[in-house]
N, C-alpha and C positions, 0 to 999 in steps of 0.2 A: 516465424514470429520469434522475437526477441524473448529470452527469459524474463520473468517478472521482475526479478532483482535488479535487471539493467533498465528497465523501463521507470522504475520508482524514483522520485525526487523527492526531497523535502517540499512539503506543502501539498503533495499529490493527495488526493481524494480517494480512498479506497473502500471496499466492500470486504466482508468475509463470505467466502463461498459464494458470491453474487447476491446475496441478500441485501436488498436495498434498504432494510430496516436496520442493518448491522453495518454502520459507516464509521470511518475513521480518518485521520490525516496523518501522514508520514510526519514525524517530527526530528528523526535523526535517522541518518544512513551512514553505516560503518561497513567494513571490509566483509564482515561475515553474516550481515543481516540489516533490519531496520527496527526502529521503535516506532509504533504507531500509539497515538492518544484516539482512543474509541470515543464516539458520542456519548456512550453511557458513563463516561468518567473514569473508566478503566484504561490503563497504560500497559503497554507490554512489547517486548523485543522478540522479534521472531526471526529466526535463523534463514538464511537464503533456501537452504535445503527444504524447509517447512512452507515457504511461500508458494511454491508451485500447486495449483489445484485448491488453495486456500484462500489466497489474497488476490484479489482483482482490482484494477482501475475502475473507479466507480463512473469516471468519464474517459473513455478510451482515447479520445482526442484531446485530452487535458493539455499535453504537452505542445500540440500544436496551437491550442488556443492561447496559451501562456508563454508562447515563444517571444 
């Protein structure tokens, strides 16, 4: 499986630790991480090293469905 930071694209819907009540959208992708706008109104940048185990694609086939 690919590392999560290689799977994320701007517009991807993500969850925090698989919690379907904690959703957000990737709004920016940069060399060392991503920025996510969470549904609760918060926005945060997360380093690639901190993505693993914390951030997951909400819809694993998102890329295939939006190709």
